[in-house]
Structure formats: C-alpha cells, structure tokens
PASEBA-1860 file (N, C-alpha, C; in nm, 3 decimals):
! residues 186
1> MSMLYKEI> -1.629/-1.255/-0.097/-1.554/-1.406/-0.105/-1.433/-1.360/-0.049 ~ -1.333/-1.427/0.019/-1.182/-1.369/0.061/-1.105/-1.382/0.007 ~ -1.027/-1.257/0.064/-0.898/-1.212/-0.044/-0.809/-1.315/-0.017 ~ -0.785/-1.346/0.133/-0.666/-1.429/0.184/-0.617/-1.528/0.066 ~ -0.492/-1.541/0.043/-0.397/-1.596/-0.038/-0.426/-1.613/-0.166 ~ -0.502/-1.493/-0.215/-0.516/-1.442/-0.367/-0.397/-1.371/-0.392 ~ -0.347/-1.475/-0.487/-0.227/-1.389/-0.584/-0.286/-1.276/-0.633 ~ -0.178/-1.169/-0.602/-0.261/-1.002/-0.709/-0.202/-0.995/-0.825
9> DDFEAFAY> -0.309/-0.959/-0.904/-0.303/-0.974/-1.035/-0.151/-0.833/-1.116 ~ -0.146/-0.900/-1.208/-0.024/-0.837/-1.275/-0.078/-0.637/-1.272 ~ -0.005/-0.573/-1.240/-0.034/-0.418/-1.268/0.088/-0.326/-1.327 ~ 0.027/-0.227/-1.331/0.135/-0.092/-1.406/0.052/0.029/-1.328 ~ 0.158/0.032/-1.234/0.079/0.206/-1.171/0.214/0.271/-1.152 ~ 0.175/0.455/-1.148/0.286/0.552/-1.135/0.284/0.573/-1.003 ~ 0.381/0.604/-0.903/0.383/0.624/-0.770/0.493/0.813/-0.795 ~ 0.458/0.804/-0.697/0.554/0.934/-0.636/0.634/0.946/-0.501
17> HQKQFKKI> 0.749/0.933/-0.545/0.844/0.846/-0.428/0.956/0.923/-0.453 ~ 1.034/0.979/-0.341/1.181/1.096/-0.321/1.188/1.124/-0.449 ~ 1.079/1.267/-0.454/1.084/1.363/-0.537/1.069/1.286/-0.719 ~ 1.019/1.171/-0.756/1.027/1.139/-0.890/0.842/1.066/-0.926 ~ 0.854/1.013/-1.012/0.774/0.942/-1.069/0.862/0.825/-1.103 ~ 0.752/0.716/-1.048/0.818/0.572/-1.040/0.738/0.512/-1.126 ~ 0.741/0.427/-1.194/0.650/0.305/-1.231/0.692/0.176/-1.153 ~ 0.579/0.104/-1.071/0.557/-0.001/-1.014/0.464/-0.100/-1.064
25> TKKDLLGK> 0.545/-0.248/-1.107/0.457/-0.321/-1.129/0.496/-0.456/-1.041 ~ 0.376/-0.555/-1.059/0.371/-0.664/-0.951/0.509/-0.726/-0.922 ~ 0.578/-0.714/-1.021/0.788/-0.772/-1.011/0.826/-0.716/-0.926 ~ 0.792/-0.597/-0.913/0.870/-0.506/-0.810/0.832/-0.557/-0.667 ~ 0.728/-0.639/-0.664/0.682/-0.683/-0.510/0.735/-0.794/-0.502 ~ 0.780/-0.893/-0.576/0.736/-1.030/-0.562/0.947/-1.052/-0.506 ~ 0.899/-1.132/-0.420/1.047/-1.156/-0.351/1.076/-1.087/-0.201 ~ 0.971/-1.007/-0.163/0.996/-0.914/-0.060/0.819/-0.909/0.017
33> WNLFFFYP> 0.816/-0.841/0.142/0.721/-0.840/0.188/0.646/-0.695/0.147 ~ 0.534/-0.641/0.123/0.479/-0.543/0.116/0.324/-0.552/0.147 ~ 0.331/-0.398/0.192/0.176/-0.352/0.272/0.149/-0.243/0.132 ~ 0.020/-0.290/0.137/-0.067/-0.194/0.041/-0.187/-0.094/0.124 ~ -0.136/-0.025/0.144/-0.230/0.082/0.251/-0.315/0.165/0.165 ~ -0.454/0.129/0.108/-0.531/0.219/0.066/-0.614/0.328/0.162 ~ -0.606/0.407/0.089/-0.686/0.544/0.143/-0.772/0.588/0.039 ~ -0.909/0.713/0.126/-0.980/0.726/-0.002/-0.939/0.850/-0.057
41> ADFTFVCP> -0.869/0.972/0.044/-0.845/1.046/-0.148/-0.730/1.161/-0.034 ~ -0.629/1.198/-0.096/-0.514/1.340/-0.049/-0.593/1.456/-0.015 ~ -0.558/1.507/0.048/-0.630/1.661/0.103/-0.735/1.579/0.197 ~ -0.758/1.494/0.293/-0.854/1.480/0.378/-0.819/1.462/0.530 ~ -0.881/1.404/0.591/-0.867/1.464/0.727/-0.808/1.362/0.827 ~ -0.876/1.238/0.794/-0.856/1.101/0.834/-0.725/1.079/0.744 ~ -0.703/1.056/0.665/-0.588/0.991/0.555/-0.428/1.057/0.614 ~ -0.445/1.207/0.604/-0.261/1.251/0.648/-0.294/1.197/0.800
49> TELEDLQE> -0.334/1.167/0.890/-0.285/1.104/1.030/-0.241/0.983/1.023 ~ -0.308/0.871/0.895/-0.279/0.774/0.880/-0.118/0.781/0.841 ~ -0.116/0.811/0.716/-0.003/0.800/0.663/0.111/0.874/0.729 ~ 0.087/0.986/0.837/0.230/1.005/0.913/0.234/0.945/1.035 ~ 0.136/0.833/1.071/0.181/0.765/1.176/0.241/0.607/1.125 ~ 0.230/0.589/0.946/0.302/0.457/0.868/0.477/0.531/0.875 ~ 0.476/0.662/0.857/0.571/0.729/0.849/0.661/0.715/0.957 ~ 0.609/0.745/1.059/0.714/0.733/1.173/0.729/0.584/1.214
57> KYQEFKNA> 0.670/0.452/1.152/0.701/0.334/1.147/0.780/0.281/1.021 ~ 0.805/0.349/0.982/0.852/0.316/0.823/0.987/0.264/0.843 ~ 1.069/0.295/0.922/1.210/0.222/0.916/1.185/0.122/0.987 ~ 1.081/0.071/1.048/1.081/-0.049/1.120/1.034/-0.161/1.031 ~ 0.947/-0.120/0.933/0.887/-0.182/0.831/1.016/-0.218/0.743 ~ 1.130/-0.100/0.726/1.213/-0.127/0.611/1.269/-0.268/0.650 ~ 1.301/-0.231/0.844/1.400/-0.338/0.860/1.365/-0.488/0.849 ~ 1.203/-0.486/0.834/1.153/-0.606/0.817/1.142/-0.617/0.681
65> GCEIYAIS> 1.237/-0.586/0.608/1.193/-0.589/0.491/1.086/-0.646/0.418 ~ 1.028/-0.522/0.460/0.922/-0.461/0.359/0.874/-0.367/0.342 ~ 0.835/-0.333/0.196/0.757/-0.211/0.159/0.659/-0.147/0.167 ~ 0.632/-0.024/0.238/0.485/0.005/0.210/0.461/0.127/0.077 ~ 0.362/0.047/0.050/0.281/0.166/-0.078/0.153/0.217/-0.034 ~ 0.172/0.363/-0.042/0.021/0.411/-0.023/-0.045/0.416/-0.131 ~ -0.199/0.408/-0.168/-0.282/0.412/-0.273/-0.390/0.494/-0.244 ~ -0.457/0.569/-0.385/-0.582/0.609/-0.336/-0.621/0.638/-0.487
73> TDTHFAHK> -0.707/0.706/-0.574/-0.788/0.721/-0.639/-0.727/0.825/-0.708 ~ -0.659/0.957/-0.592/-0.556/1.035/-0.690/-0.398/0.990/-0.802 ~ -0.432/1.067/-0.881/-0.296/1.083/-0.950/-0.185/1.088/-0.889 ~ -0.071/0.988/-0.948/0.069/1.054/-0.883/0.119/1.195/-0.931 ~ 0.017/1.303/-0.965/0.050/1.433/-0.963/-0.010/1.489/-0.811 ~ -0.116/1.402/-0.845/-0.189/1.464/-0.699/-0.123/1.450/-0.605 ~ -0.048/1.326/-0.560/0.026/1.327/-0.470/0.145/1.427/-0.457 ~ 0.207/1.428/-0.548/0.293/1.492/-0.572/0.302/1.646/-0.506
81> TWHDISEN> 0.161/1.689/-0.548/0.131/1.837/-0.529/0.107/1.846/-0.374 ~ 0.017/1.743/-0.369/-0.020/1.719/-0.184/0.125/1.695/-0.109 ~ 0.232/1.619/-0.126/0.381/1.672/-0.082/0.426/1.740/-0.096 ~ 0.412/1.845/-0.174/0.486/1.936/-0.198/0.413/2.068/-0.067 ~ 0.326/2.069/-0.079/0.219/2.170/-0.011/0.200/2.132/0.174 ~ 0.219/2.015/0.193/0.186/1.961/0.304/0.282/1.970/0.385 ~ 0.316/2.006/0.468/0.423/1.973/0.583/0.428/1.838/0.649 ~ 0.308/1.829/0.677/0.324/1.645/0.740/0.324/1.579/0.647
89> ISKIEYPM> 0.275/1.547/0.539/0.276/1.473/0.407/0.410/1.501/0.350 ~ 0.473/1.603/0.338/0.608/1.577/0.268/0.704/1.532/0.359 ~ 0.710/1.458/0.493/0.798/1.398/0.554/0.767/1.248/0.468 ~ 0.658/1.218/0.421/0.642/1.052/0.381/0.726/1.025/0.286 ~ 0.809/0.923/0.334/0.911/0.862/0.211/0.891/0.705/0.139 ~ 0.792/0.671/0.175/0.732/0.542/0.088/0.666/0.597/-0.008 ~ 0.675/0.496/-0.123/0.600/0.535/-0.250/0.463/0.568/-0.226 ~ 0.422/0.635/-0.273/0.229/0.708/-0.259/0.187/0.657/-0.461
97> IGDPSHAL> 0.114/0.557/-0.442/0.058/0.487/-0.582/-0.076/0.578/-0.630 ~ -0.033/0.627/-0.766/-0.195/0.685/-0.804/-0.269/0.567/-0.892 ~ -0.403/0.575/-0.814/-0.493/0.447/-0.880/-0.624/0.536/-0.957 ~ -0.598/0.593/-1.042/-0.696/0.684/-1.085/-0.802/0.567/-1.196 ~ -0.765/0.477/-1.238/-0.805/0.409/-1.362/-0.896/0.281/-1.233 ~ -0.849/0.302/-1.120/-0.899/0.173/-1.038/-0.894/0.065/-1.054 ~ -0.806/0.063/-1.146/-0.728/-0.125/-1.150/-0.696/-0.192/-1.021 ~ -0.627/-0.110/-0.924/-0.581/-0.185/-0.801/-0.710/-0.185/-0.686
105> AYDFDIFD> -0.781/-0.059/-0.685/-0.906/-0.071/-0.650/-0.994/-0.174/-0.659 ~ -1.039/-0.237/-0.785/-1.107/-0.356/-0.828/-1.005/-0.453/-0.791 ~ -0.901/-0.493/-0.808/-0.822/-0.585/-0.808/-0.822/-0.637/-0.649 ~ -0.838/-0.532/-0.572/-0.806/-0.574/-0.435/-0.973/-0.568/-0.343 ~ -1.095/-0.533/-0.419/-1.189/-0.499/-0.434/-1.271/-0.450/-0.304 ~ -1.198/-0.311/-0.312/-1.214/-0.216/-0.234/-1.271/-0.067/-0.270 ~ -1.345/-0.057/-0.359/-1.371/0.044/-0.484/-1.491/0.101/-0.438 ~ -1.524/0.191/-0.392/-1.693/0.223/-0.331/-1.761/0.307/-0.483
113> EKEGLVQR> -1.854/0.234/-0.582/-1.880/0.304/-0.624/-1.974/0.448/-0.622 ~ -2.030/0.431/-0.508/-2.090/0.514/-0.454/-2.031/0.681/-0.451 ~ -1.956/0.620/-0.391/-1.831/0.737/-0.345/-1.723/0.812/-0.437 ~ -1.726/0.667/-0.501/-1.562/0.699/-0.623/-1.456/0.694/-0.563 ~ -1.471/0.631/-0.453/-1.304/0.627/-0.411/-1.300/0.438/-0.364 ~ -1.164/0.441/-0.299/-1.153/0.334/-0.216/-1.166/0.322/-0.094 ~ -1.169/0.234/-0.063/-1.252/0.232/0.128/-1.097/0.220/0.162 ~ -1.121/0.239/0.306/-1.009/0.239/0.368/-0.917/0.073/0.375
121> GSFIIDPE> -0.829/0.035/0.341/-0.785/-0.124/0.328/-0.607/-0.130/0.327 ~ -0.630/-0.232/0.427/-0.495/-0.269/0.446/-0.466/-0.407/0.420 ~ -0.390/-0.437/0.313/-0.317/-0.559/0.270/-0.199/-0.588/0.292 ~ -0.136/-0.710/0.316/-0.021/-0.741/0.366/0.016/-0.846/0.235 ~ 0.119/-0.844/0.186/0.132/-0.919/0.078/0.288/-1.003/0.115 ~ 0.257/-1.148/0.074/0.381/-1.181/0.104/0.495/-1.226/-0.035 ~ 0.579/-1.255/0.002/0.725/-1.239/-0.148/0.675/-1.314/-0.251 ~ 0.575/-1.409/-0.244/0.517/-1.511/-0.354/0.371/-1.375/-0.435
129> GKIVIYEV> 0.419/-1.302/-0.389/0.245/-1.180/-0.450/0.116/-1.202/-0.387 ~ 0.100/-1.307/-0.267/-0.011/-1.333/-0.203/-0.075/-1.279/-0.081 ~ -0.206/-1.208/-0.101/-0.257/-1.114/0.054/-0.262/-1.238/0.170 ~ -0.185/-1.204/0.254/-0.154/-1.280/0.388/-0.309/-1.230/0.479 ~ -0.314/-1.086/0.527/-0.371/-1.060/0.603/-0.449/-0.904/0.508 ~ -0.579/-0.930/0.519/-0.631/-0.766/0.531/-0.737/-0.734/0.607 ~ -0.758/-0.610/0.628/-0.879/-0.529/0.666/-0.913/-0.426/0.591 ~ -1.061/-0.446/0.636/-1.112/-0.290/0.557/-1.185/-0.201/0.692
137> NAGNVGRN> -1.160/-0.070/0.701/-1.199/0.013/0.801/-1.333/0.065/0.748 ~ -1.422/0.122/0.822/-1.487/0.280/0.770/-1.403/0.370/0.739 ~ -1.472/0.448/0.672/-1.389/0.583/0.601/-1.348/0.597/0.724 ~ -1.478/0.644/0.768/-1.405/0.754/0.928/-1.301/0.722/1.052 ~ -1.248/0.603/1.016/-1.181/0.509/1.115/-1.071/0.486/1.090 ~ -0.927/0.545/1.144/-0.852/0.551/1.104/-0.794/0.445/1.183 ~ -0.667/0.397/1.108/-0.584/0.255/1.143/-0.462/0.255/1.183 ~ -0.388/0.194/1.268/-0.297/0.171/1.350/-0.175/0.132/1.279
145> ADELLRRL> -0.044/0.183/1.299/0.101/0.136/1.254/0.115/0.073/1.312 ~ 0.143/0.096/1.429/0.179/-0.072/1.547/0.148/-0.175/1.516 ~ -0.030/-0.172/1.487/-0.063/-0.313/1.530/-0.055/-0.397/1.356 ~ -0.057/-0.264/1.231/-0.003/-0.329/1.152/0.121/-0.411/1.095 ~ 0.251/-0.338/1.200/0.365/-0.399/1.188/0.358/-0.563/1.281 ~ 0.294/-0.523/1.384/0.301/-0.646/1.472/0.240/-0.780/1.392 ~ 0.130/-0.719/1.275/0.049/-0.830/1.202/0.200/-0.898/1.070 ~ 0.262/-0.791/1.061/0.325/-0.843/0.963/0.468/-0.894/0.977
153> LACQFVYK> 0.539/-0.876/1.113/0.612/-0.961/1.209/0.555/-1.064/1.243 ~ 0.429/-1.106/1.273/0.378/-1.227/1.276/0.366/-1.289/1.157 ~ 0.303/-1.263/1.045/0.278/-1.314/0.912/0.449/-1.398/0.874 ~ 0.549/-1.331/0.914/0.639/-1.315/0.875/0.732/-1.463/0.956 ~ 0.691/-1.471/1.067/0.734/-1.569/1.165/0.704/-1.685/1.106 ~ 0.515/-1.676/1.072/0.469/-1.809/1.041/0.513/-1.879/0.896 ~ 0.547/-1.764/0.813/0.596/-1.795/0.699/0.692/-1.923/0.728 ~ 0.831/-1.868/0.823/0.967/-1.869/0.799/0.944/-2.028/0.902
161> HGNDVCPA> 0.814/-2.025/0.956/0.824/-2.160/1.083/0.678/-2.216/1.042 ~ 0.683/-2.300/0.993/0.539/-2.335/0.910/0.425/-2.369/1.020 ~ 0.479/-2.474/1.140/0.409/-2.541/1.202/0.391/-2.432/1.306 ~ 0.437/-2.339/1.306/0.407/-2.245/1.448/0.296/-2.145/1.456 ~ 0.200/-2.138/1.515/0.112/-2.006/1.506/0.150/-1.921/1.602 ~ 0.114/-1.776/1.566/0.094/-1.674/1.687/-0.059/-1.659/1.741 ~ -0.030/-1.655/1.850/-0.165/-1.629/1.961/-0.207/-1.514/1.935 ~ -0.317/-1.439/1.998/-0.358/-1.324/2.020/-0.245/-1.249/2.108
169> KWQPGNQT> -0.224/-1.098/2.023/-0.146/-1.016/2.110/0.020/-1.039/2.116 ~ 0.059/-1.152/2.032/0.165/-1.196/2.001/0.251/-1.067/1.937 ~ 0.389/-1.089/2.018/0.492/-1.009/1.964/0.609/-1.075/1.929 ~ 0.705/-1.011/1.900/0.828/-1.080/1.835/0.900/-1.122/1.972 ~ 0.957/-1.219/2.008/1.001/-1.270/2.114/0.891/-1.406/2.225 ~ 0.782/-1.371/2.190/0.695/-1.452/2.303/0.715/-1.559/2.193 ~ 0.627/-1.639/2.318/0.619/-1.765/2.320/0.473/-1.803/2.154 ~ 0.538/-1.890/2.112/0.405/-1.945/1.995/0.389/-2.058/2.002
177> IKTSIENI> 0.277/-2.098/1.927/0.236/-2.217/1.954/0.254/-2.307/1.864 ~ 0.265/-2.438/1.853/0.317/-2.553/1.794/0.197/-2.627/1.715 ~ 0.154/-2.677/1.592/0.048/-2.741/1.532/0.117/-2.821/1.546 ~ 0.061/-2.937/1.604/0.103/-3.075/1.597/-0.039/-3.156/1.662 ~ -0.052/-3.296/1.593/-0.173/-3.338/1.665/-0.173/-3.367/1.831 ~ -0.076/-3.356/1.884/-0.045/-3.368/2.038/-0.086/-3.282/2.096 ~ -0.087/-3.116/2.027/-0.126/-3.047/2.104/-0.275/-2.984/2.063 ~ -0.380/-3.066/1.962/-0.465/-3.019/2.001/-0.577/-3.042/2.123
185> GK> -0.657/-3.000/2.122/-0.720/-2.960/2.285/-0.673/-2.904/2.397 ~ -0.540/-2.865/2.400/-0.462/-2.802/2.498/-0.513/-2.688/2.503
END
C-alpha cells in the first residue's frame, strides 16, 4: 500500500540534539517541512556516510524551512555515545531520534522483522504532516542528500503553485509545466 499523502500518526520519541535529550512529537513537525531519514543502525558502514552527506547540506535544508530527523531503532543514548566518540558523527547538528520501540518504523512501514532494524527510508513530510515523497533503498545502497534537497524544493514549489508540476531533473528557477486542459498531450 502506498504511503503517499498518508498523515503520520501522533508520536512521542526522544532525540539527541545539540548535546541534549529532547522529546519530539508530531506537533513539532506541523507547520513546516520535515525529512525523516531512517537508517539501519549506529556504528555501521553506510549510515555514517549518509549522515555526513546530509550534514553537509543541512544549512540548505534549514534555509528551505525543513528540519531533518535521522532515525534508527537505536536509543537516543546510543546516538549520544556515537556522537561523542565519532569525529564524523560529532559534526551532526540535526536531531537523531531513537526508536527502540519501533513505533515510528511501524508507522512508516519500514521495519525489517528479519533483521530487527529499519530499512533505509527517506520521507519528505509537508507542513500538514502528510508524506509527499518517500523512497526505500536496499540496506547496502546509500542515498544522496543533493537529490533529497532537490525533491524537497520541488515539493515545496508544487505545494505553493498547485497548477504547476516539476519535470524530471527540475531545479529551482527551471521551467515548470502548467497543468491545464490546454496542455494535455503537448
């Protein structure tokens, strides 16, 4: 079943963010754009490369009005430990949510029962709390922060300009397609 336009469930989770533990709820997401970036586990191989890639683009996501939440089934305590001992992970400025109960993993339908971990999933959530883009990758294939940012910006453009759509490889400033009866078949 598709997750598109699914409103996320109410939730309460704890994150490690800015050297503190913080409670995050659905209410914290509403009214702004969010990226839920699920990764299998702390202290692994592909995950830190993805988290670093996101950190390099974090300011651009923030400038676009989007918060990033990195999420795994580890606890927020494990996130702190990883942050404290890893030179690369210590640079991360966005919240790292712990989901040891798997509540978020089940809500986003990416919990791998066999492995006991989440799959590598990216979810862009609009200001109303609805999923507007998502992808789930095989565990051994990393994601690209540039493409996630491009998709976010396209979603924001379409959200603001309801009769326009963004073609393949669209970038901000590029031409869009007007959706009207006159343009069908052109």
